[in-house]
PDB file of N, CA, C and O in Angstrom:
ATOM      1  N   MET A   1     114.600  60.471 273.980  1.00  0.00           N
ATOM      2  CA  MET A   1     113.337  61.097 274.281  1.00  0.00           C
ATOM      3  C   MET A   1     112.393  60.982 273.090  1.00  0.00           C
ATOM      4  O   MET A   1     111.203  60.715 273.254  1.00  0.00           O
ATOM      5  N   THR A   2     112.922  61.181 271.915  1.00  0.00           N
ATOM      6  CA  THR A   2     112.085  61.098 270.724  1.00  0.00           C
ATOM      7  C   THR A   2     111.446  59.731 270.595  1.00  0.00           C
ATOM      8  O   THR A   2     110.272  59.628 270.239  1.00  0.00           O
ATOM      9  N   GLU A   3     112.207  58.668 270.883  1.00  0.00           N
ATOM     10  CA  GLU A   3     111.663  57.311 270.770  1.00  0.00           C
ATOM     11  C   GLU A   3     110.511  57.086 271.736  1.00  0.00           C
ATOM     12  O   GLU A   3     109.574  56.355 271.413  1.00  0.00           O
ATOM     13  N   VAL A   4     110.559  57.691 272.899  1.00  0.00           N
ATOM     14  CA  VAL A   4     109.511  57.512 273.905  1.00  0.00           C
ATOM     15  C   VAL A   4     108.246  58.259 273.502  1.00  0.00           C
ATOM     16  O   VAL A   4     107.154  57.691 273.550  1.00  0.00           O
ATOM     17  N   PHE A   5     108.375  59.507 273.110  1.00  0.00           N
ATOM     18  CA  PHE A   5     107.204  60.324 272.827  1.00  0.00           C
ATOM     19  C   PHE A   5     106.661  60.138 271.414  1.00  0.00           C
ATOM     20  O   PHE A   5     105.541  60.566 271.135  1.00  0.00           O
ATOM     21  N   SER A   6     107.412  59.518 270.523  1.00  0.00           N
ATOM     22  CA  SER A   6     106.948  59.345 269.144  1.00  0.00           C
ATOM     23  C   SER A   6     105.762  58.395 269.039  1.00  0.00           C
ATOM     24  O   SER A   6     105.086  58.360 268.011  1.00  0.00           O
ATOM     25  N   THR A   7     105.506  57.629 270.087  1.00  0.00           N
ATOM     26  CA  THR A   7     104.357  56.719 270.072  1.00  0.00           C
ATOM     27  C   THR A   7     103.044  57.455 270.304  1.00  0.00           C
ATOM     28  O   THR A   7     101.971  56.869 270.159  1.00  0.00           O
ATOM     29  N   PHE A   8     103.120  58.727 270.662  1.00  0.00           N
ATOM     30  CA  PHE A   8     101.921  59.523 270.919  1.00  0.00           C
ATOM     31  C   PHE A   8     101.626  60.427 269.732  1.00  0.00           C
ATOM     32  O   PHE A   8     102.529  61.008 269.130  1.00  0.00           O
ATOM     33  N   ASP A   9     100.342  60.532 269.410  1.00  0.00           N
ATOM     34  CA  ASP A   9      99.923  61.447 268.355  1.00  0.00           C
ATOM     35  C   ASP A   9     100.008  62.877 268.870  1.00  0.00           C
ATOM     36  O   ASP A   9     100.106  63.116 270.073  1.00  0.00           O
ATOM     37  N   ASP A  10      99.971  63.791 267.966  1.00  0.00           N
ATOM     38  CA  ASP A  10      99.884  65.214 268.280  1.00  0.00           C
ATOM     39  C   ASP A  10     101.136  65.815 268.917  1.00  0.00           C
ATOM     40  O   ASP A  10     101.042  66.839 269.593  1.00  0.00           O
ATOM     41  N   VAL A  11     102.315  65.199 268.716  1.00  0.00           N
ATOM     42  CA  VAL A  11     103.548  65.848 269.165  1.00  0.00           C
ATOM     43  C   VAL A  11     103.864  66.950 268.161  1.00  0.00           C
ATOM     44  O   VAL A  11     104.036  66.685 266.971  1.00  0.00           O
ATOM     45  N   ASN A  12     103.938  68.177 268.641  1.00  0.00           N
ATOM     46  CA  ASN A  12     104.241  69.310 267.779  1.00  0.00           C
ATOM     47  C   ASN A  12     105.747  69.465 267.605  1.00  0.00           C
ATOM     48  O   ASN A  12     106.234  69.627 266.486  1.00  0.00           O
ATOM     49  N   LYS A  13     106.486  69.415 268.718  1.00  0.00           N
ATOM     50  CA  LYS A  13     107.943  69.460 268.643  1.00  0.00           C
ATOM     51  C   LYS A  13     108.541  68.928 269.936  1.00  0.00           C
ATOM     52  O   LYS A  13     107.896  68.914 270.984  1.00  0.00           O
ATOM     53  N   ALA A  14     109.789  68.491 269.834  1.00  0.00           N
ATOM     54  CA  ALA A  14     110.508  67.963 270.993  1.00  0.00           C
ATOM     55  C   ALA A  14     111.941  68.456 270.932  1.00  0.00           C
ATOM     56  O   ALA A  14     112.521  68.569 269.852  1.00  0.00           O
ATOM     57  N   LYS A  15     112.513  68.751 272.098  1.00  0.00           N
ATOM     58  CA  LYS A  15     113.883  69.252 272.144  1.00  0.00           C
ATOM     59  C   LYS A  15     114.589  68.697 273.367  1.00  0.00           C
ATOM     60  O   LYS A  15     114.098  68.822 274.488  1.00  0.00           O
ATOM     61  N   VAL A  16     115.748  68.080 273.146  1.00  0.00           N
ATOM     62  CA  VAL A  16     116.611  67.630 274.231  1.00  0.00           C
ATOM     63  C   VAL A  16     117.590  68.762 274.518  1.00  0.00           C
ATOM     64  O   VAL A  16     118.195  69.304 273.593  1.00  0.00           O
ATOM     65  N   ILE A  17     117.750  69.120 275.778  1.00  0.00           N
ATOM     66  CA  ILE A  17     118.664  70.192 276.161  1.00  0.00           C
ATOM     67  C   ILE A  17     120.077  69.619 276.259  1.00  0.00           C
ATOM     68  O   ILE A  17     120.308  68.619 276.937  1.00  0.00           O
ATOM     69  N   ILE A  18     121.018  70.269 275.571  1.00  0.00           N
ATOM     70  CA  ILE A  18     122.400  69.794 275.558  1.00  0.00           C
ATOM     71  C   ILE A  18     123.332  70.847 276.154  1.00  0.00           C
ATOM     72  O   ILE A  18     123.018  72.036 276.187  1.00  0.00           O
ATOM     73  N   ASP A  19     124.491  70.374 276.624  1.00  0.00           N
ATOM     74  CA  ASP A  19     125.477  71.294 277.192  1.00  0.00           C
ATOM     75  C   ASP A  19     126.441  71.772 276.104  1.00  0.00           C
ATOM     76  O   ASP A  19     126.282  71.442 274.928  1.00  0.00           O
ATOM     77  N   GLU A  20     127.439  72.551 276.513  1.00  0.00           N
ATOM     78  CA  GLU A  20     128.392  73.112 275.549  1.00  0.00           C
ATOM     79  C   GLU A  20     129.194  72.038 274.823  1.00  0.00           C
ATOM     80  O   GLU A  20     129.669  72.263 273.710  1.00  0.00           O
ATOM     81  N   GLY A  21     129.349  70.865 275.452  1.00  0.00           N
ATOM     82  CA  GLY A  21     130.072  69.760 274.831  1.00  0.00           C
ATOM     83  C   GLY A  21     129.198  68.873 273.967  1.00  0.00           C
ATOM     84  O   GLY A  21     129.630  67.809 273.524  1.00  0.00           O
ATOM     85  N   LYS A  22     127.962  69.308 273.725  1.00  0.00           N
ATOM     86  CA  LYS A  22     126.995  68.580 272.891  1.00  0.00           C
ATOM     87  C   LYS A  22     126.472  67.295 273.535  1.00  0.00           C
ATOM     88  O   LYS A  22     125.985  66.406 272.837  1.00  0.00           O
ATOM     89  N   SER A  23     126.571  67.194 274.865  1.00  0.00           N
ATOM     90  CA  SER A  23     126.023  66.046 275.595  1.00  0.00           C
ATOM     91  C   SER A  23     124.675  66.421 276.186  1.00  0.00           C
ATOM     92  O   SER A  23     124.452  67.570 276.568  1.00  0.00           O
ATOM     93  N   SER A  24     123.783  65.454 276.260  1.00  0.00           N
ATOM     94  CA  SER A  24     122.469  65.691 276.859  1.00  0.00           C
ATOM     95  C   SER A  24     122.617  66.082 278.320  1.00  0.00           C
ATOM     96  O   SER A  24     123.428  65.506 279.045  1.00  0.00           O
ATOM     97  N   ARG A  25     121.835  67.057 278.747  1.00  0.00           N
ATOM     98  CA  ARG A  25     121.817  67.450 280.153  1.00  0.00           C
ATOM     99  C   ARG A  25     120.833  66.598 280.946  1.00  0.00           C
ATOM    100  O   ARG A  25     120.702  66.770 282.158  1.00  0.00           O
ATOM    101  N   GLY A  26     120.142  65.683 280.274  1.00  0.00           N
ATOM    102  CA  GLY A  26     119.246  64.763 280.961  1.00  0.00           C
ATOM    103  C   GLY A  26     117.805  65.225 281.042  1.00  0.00           C
ATOM    104  O   GLY A  26     117.001  64.642 281.769  1.00  0.00           O
ATOM    105  N   PHE A  27     117.473  66.275 280.295  1.00  0.00           N
ATOM    106  CA  PHE A  27     116.077  66.711 280.267  1.00  0.00           C
ATOM    107  C   PHE A  27     115.776  67.372 278.931  1.00  0.00           C
ATOM    108  O   PHE A  27     116.676  67.684 278.151  1.00  0.00           O
ATOM    109  N   GLY A  28     114.504  67.572 278.694  1.00  0.00           N
ATOM    110  CA  GLY A  28     114.085  68.212 277.458  1.00  0.00           C
ATOM    111  C   GLY A  28     112.635  68.645 277.553  1.00  0.00           C
ATOM    112  O   GLY A  28     112.017  68.565 278.614  1.00  0.00           O
ATOM    113  N   PHE A  29     112.110  69.097 276.451  1.00  0.00           N
ATOM    114  CA  PHE A  29     110.743  69.599 276.396  1.00  0.00           C
ATOM    115  C   PHE A  29     110.023  68.990 275.203  1.00  0.00           C
ATOM    116  O   PHE A  29     110.601  68.831 274.128  1.00  0.00           O
ATOM    117  N   VAL A  30     108.753  68.652 275.406  1.00  0.00           N
ATOM    118  CA  VAL A  30     107.908  68.135 274.332  1.00  0.00           C
ATOM    119  C   VAL A  30     106.655  68.991 274.298  1.00  0.00           C
ATOM    120  O   VAL A  30     106.019  69.208 275.330  1.00  0.00           O
ATOM    121  N   GLU A  31     106.300  69.475 273.125  1.00  0.00           N
ATOM    122  CA  GLU A  31     105.094  70.280 272.957  1.00  0.00           C
ATOM    123  C   GLU A  31     104.076  69.478 272.163  1.00  0.00           C
ATOM    124  O   GLU A  31     104.384  68.941 271.099  1.00  0.00           O
ATOM    125  N   PHE A  32     102.864  69.402 272.689  1.00  0.00           N
ATOM    126  CA  PHE A  32     101.778  68.678 272.038  1.00  0.00           C
ATOM    127  C   PHE A  32     100.784  69.661 271.445  1.00  0.00           C
ATOM    128  O   PHE A  32     100.710  70.818 271.860  1.00  0.00           O
ATOM    129  N   LEU A  33     100.024  69.189 270.474  1.00  0.00           N
ATOM    130  CA  LEU A  33      99.022  70.031 269.835  1.00  0.00           C
ATOM    131  C   LEU A  33      97.796  70.239 270.709  1.00  0.00           C
ATOM    132  O   LEU A  33      97.109  71.252 270.581  1.00  0.00           O
ATOM    133  N   THR A  34      97.514  69.288 271.602  1.00  0.00           N
ATOM    134  CA  THR A  34      96.344  69.422 272.476  1.00  0.00           C
ATOM    135  C   THR A  34      96.720  69.134 273.924  1.00  0.00           C
ATOM    136  O   THR A  34      97.661  68.389 274.198  1.00  0.00           O
ATOM    137  N   ASN A  35      95.978  69.727 274.837  1.00  0.00           N
ATOM    138  CA  ASN A  35      96.179  69.461 276.264  1.00  0.00           C
ATOM    139  C   ASN A  35      95.897  68.002 276.586  1.00  0.00           C
ATOM    140  O   ASN A  35      96.572  67.408 277.427  1.00  0.00           O
ATOM    141  N   GLU A  36      94.912  67.429 275.926  1.00  0.00           N
ATOM    142  CA  GLU A  36      94.557  66.027 276.172  1.00  0.00           C
ATOM    143  C   GLU A  36      95.713  65.091 275.803  1.00  0.00           C
ATOM    144  O   GLU A  36      96.006  64.145 276.535  1.00  0.00           O
ATOM    145  N   SER A  37      96.361  65.355 274.683  1.00  0.00           N
ATOM    146  CA  SER A  37      97.511  64.541 274.279  1.00  0.00           C
ATOM    147  C   SER A  37      98.652  64.675 275.278  1.00  0.00           C
ATOM    148  O   SER A  37      99.302  63.686 275.617  1.00  0.00           O
ATOM    149  N   ALA A  38      98.896  65.878 275.744  1.00  0.00           N
ATOM    150  CA  ALA A  38      99.952  66.103 276.738  1.00  0.00           C
ATOM    151  C   ALA A  38      99.644  65.350 278.025  1.00  0.00           C
ATOM    152  O   ALA A  38     100.528  64.720 278.605  1.00  0.00           O
ATOM    153  N   ARG A  39      98.411  65.413 278.467  1.00  0.00           N
ATOM    154  CA  ARG A  39      97.996  64.730 279.696  1.00  0.00           C
ATOM    155  C   ARG A  39      98.142  63.214 279.553  1.00  0.00           C
ATOM    156  O   ARG A  39      98.611  62.545 280.474  1.00  0.00           O
ATOM    157  N   SER A  40      97.744  62.675 278.404  1.00  0.00           N
ATOM    158  CA  SER A  40      97.865  61.232 278.166  1.00  0.00           C
ATOM    159  C   SER A  40      99.323  60.790 278.194  1.00  0.00           C
ATOM    160  O   SER A  40      99.653  59.771 278.801  1.00  0.00           O
ATOM    161  N   ALA A  41     100.193  61.547 277.542  1.00  0.00           N
ATOM    162  CA  ALA A  41     101.618  61.206 277.523  1.00  0.00           C
ATOM    163  C   ALA A  41     102.218  61.299 278.919  1.00  0.00           C
ATOM    164  O   ALA A  41     102.973  60.415 279.325  1.00  0.00           O
ATOM    165  N   LEU A  42     101.898  62.343 279.649  1.00  0.00           N
ATOM    166  CA  LEU A  42     102.411  62.500 281.007  1.00  0.00           C
ATOM    167  C   LEU A  42     102.001  61.316 281.867  1.00  0.00           C
ATOM    168  O   LEU A  42     102.835  60.741 282.566  1.00  0.00           O
ATOM    169  N   ASN A  43     100.741  60.949 281.824  1.00  0.00           N
ATOM    170  CA  ASN A  43     100.249  59.837 282.647  1.00  0.00           C
ATOM    171  C   ASN A  43     100.873  58.502 282.253  1.00  0.00           C
ATOM    172  O   ASN A  43     101.105  57.649 283.109  1.00  0.00           O
ATOM    173  N   ALA A  44     101.144  58.318 280.968  1.00  0.00           N
ATOM    174  CA  ALA A  44     101.687  57.046 280.493  1.00  0.00           C
ATOM    175  C   ALA A  44     103.189  56.914 280.729  1.00  0.00           C
ATOM    176  O   ALA A  44     103.677  55.811 280.975  1.00  0.00           O
ATOM    177  N   ILE A  45     103.923  58.014 280.659  1.00  0.00           N
ATOM    178  CA  ILE A  45     105.381  57.940 280.678  1.00  0.00           C
ATOM    179  C   ILE A  45     105.996  58.242 282.041  1.00  0.00           C
ATOM    180  O   ILE A  45     107.044  57.689 282.373  1.00  0.00           O
ATOM    181  N   ASP A  46     105.380  59.093 282.825  1.00  0.00           N
ATOM    182  CA  ASP A  46     105.955  59.460 284.123  1.00  0.00           C
ATOM    183  C   ASP A  46     106.211  58.215 284.967  1.00  0.00           C
ATOM    184  O   ASP A  46     105.305  57.413 285.191  1.00  0.00           O
ATOM    185  N   GLY A  47     107.448  58.059 285.431  1.00  0.00           N
ATOM    186  CA  GLY A  47     107.809  56.926 286.268  1.00  0.00           C
ATOM    187  C   GLY A  47     108.336  55.718 285.512  1.00  0.00           C
ATOM    188  O   GLY A  47     108.805  54.765 286.134  1.00  0.00           O
ATOM    189  N   GLN A  48     108.271  55.734 284.181  1.00  0.00           N
ATOM    190  CA  GLN A  48     108.797  54.629 283.377  1.00  0.00           C
ATOM    191  C   GLN A  48     110.327  54.681 283.358  1.00  0.00           C
ATOM    192  O   GLN A  48     110.929  55.699 283.699  1.00  0.00           O
ATOM    193  N   MET A  49     110.942  53.570 282.955  1.00  0.00           N
ATOM    194  CA  MET A  49     112.398  53.495 282.862  1.00  0.00           C
ATOM    195  C   MET A  49     112.837  53.647 281.403  1.00  0.00           C
ATOM    196  O   MET A  49     112.187  53.131 280.495  1.00  0.00           O
ATOM    197  N   LEU A  50     113.945  54.359 281.189  1.00  0.00           N
ATOM    198  CA  LEU A  50     114.551  54.506 279.868  1.00  0.00           C
ATOM    199  C   LEU A  50     116.057  54.446 280.041  1.00  0.00           C
ATOM    200  O   LEU A  50     116.646  55.281 280.729  1.00  0.00           O
ATOM    201  N   ASN A  51     116.676  53.459 279.418  1.00  0.00           N
ATOM    202  CA  ASN A  51     118.134  53.291 279.514  1.00  0.00           C
ATOM    203  C   ASN A  51     118.613  53.253 280.962  1.00  0.00           C
ATOM    204  O   ASN A  51     119.651  53.821 281.303  1.00  0.00           O
ATOM    205  N   GLY A  52     117.836  52.574 281.807  1.00  0.00           N
ATOM    206  CA  GLY A  52     118.214  52.417 283.207  1.00  0.00           C
ATOM    207  C   GLY A  52     117.937  53.619 284.086  1.00  0.00           C
ATOM    208  O   GLY A  52     118.354  53.648 285.244  1.00  0.00           O
ATOM    209  N   LYS A  53     117.241  54.611 283.556  1.00  0.00           N
ATOM    210  CA  LYS A  53     116.936  55.814 284.339  1.00  0.00           C
ATOM    211  C   LYS A  53     115.432  56.003 284.436  1.00  0.00           C
ATOM    212  O   LYS A  53     114.693  55.750 283.485  1.00  0.00           O
ATOM    213  N   ASN A  54     114.996  56.452 285.601  1.00  0.00           N
ATOM    214  CA  ASN A  54     113.589  56.708 285.855  1.00  0.00           C
ATOM    215  C   ASN A  54     113.192  58.033 285.207  1.00  0.00           C
ATOM    216  O   ASN A  54     113.838  59.056 285.435  1.00  0.00           O
ATOM    217  N   LEU A  55     112.128  58.017 284.402  1.00  0.00           N
ATOM    218  CA  LEU A  55     111.657  59.238 283.760  1.00  0.00           C
ATOM    219  C   LEU A  55     110.724  60.005 284.688  1.00  0.00           C
ATOM    220  O   LEU A  55     109.786  59.441 285.252  1.00  0.00           O
ATOM    221  N   CYS A  56     110.990  61.273 284.836  1.00  0.00           N
ATOM    222  CA  CYS A  56     110.137  62.165 285.619  1.00  0.00           C
ATOM    223  C   CYS A  56     109.539  63.164 284.634  1.00  0.00           C
ATOM    224  O   CYS A  56     110.243  64.029 284.114  1.00  0.00           O
ATOM    225  N   VAL A  57     108.243  63.041 284.381  1.00  0.00           N
ATOM    226  CA  VAL A  57     107.569  63.878 283.387  1.00  0.00           C
ATOM    227  C   VAL A  57     106.602  64.811 284.101  1.00  0.00           C
ATOM    228  O   VAL A  57     105.804  64.377 284.932  1.00  0.00           O
ATOM    229  N   SER A  58     106.679  66.092 283.771  1.00  0.00           N
ATOM    230  CA  SER A  58     105.773  67.073 284.374  1.00  0.00           C
ATOM    231  C   SER A  58     105.540  68.202 283.376  1.00  0.00           C
ATOM    232  O   SER A  58     106.238  68.317 282.369  1.00  0.00           O
ATOM    233  N   TYR A  59     104.558  69.019 283.674  1.00  0.00           N
ATOM    234  CA  TYR A  59     104.312  70.194 282.849  1.00  0.00           C
ATOM    235  C   TYR A  59     105.407  71.217 283.130  1.00  0.00           C
ATOM    236  O   TYR A  59     105.848  71.359 284.270  1.00  0.00           O
ATOM    237  N   ALA A  60     105.845  71.928 282.095  1.00  0.00           N
ATOM    238  CA  ALA A  60     106.860  72.970 282.265  1.00  0.00           C
ATOM    239  C   ALA A  60     106.291  74.084 283.138  1.00  0.00           C
ATOM    240  O   ALA A  60     105.108  74.415 283.060  1.00  0.00           O
ATOM    241  N   GLN A  61     107.147  74.643 283.957  1.00  0.00           N
ATOM    242  CA  GLN A  61     106.750  75.744 284.826  1.00  0.00           C
ATOM    243  C   GLN A  61     107.067  77.073 284.143  1.00  0.00           C
ATOM    244  O   GLN A  61     108.186  77.278 283.672  1.00  0.00           O
ATOM    245  N   VAL A  62     106.103  77.957 284.088  1.00  0.00           N
ATOM    246  CA  VAL A  62     106.309  79.277 283.511  1.00  0.00           C
ATOM    247  C   VAL A  62     106.850  80.185 284.603  1.00  0.00           C
ATOM    248  O   VAL A  62     106.271  80.298 285.683  1.00  0.00           O
ATOM    249  N   LEU A  63     107.961  80.822 284.306  1.00  0.00           N
ATOM    250  CA  LEU A  63     108.579  81.714 285.302  1.00  0.00           C
ATOM    251  C   LEU A  63     108.260  83.143 285.037  1.00  0.00           C
ATOM    252  O   LEU A  63     108.700  84.021 285.778  1.00  0.00           O
TER     253      LEU A  63
END
């Protein structure tokens, strides 16, 4: 995930969610400094392939 989002400016932080065995659960969160940067990254990356898997990028839902 870091390799994909590192090409965008204004990444504040990124976190891959891992399970108890220290394996990736297949999702994570990226925080950008501006809404515009987040929108640009979402539009550019959503639907792209990474390691043979289709990336689904969306805004986090607040519960």
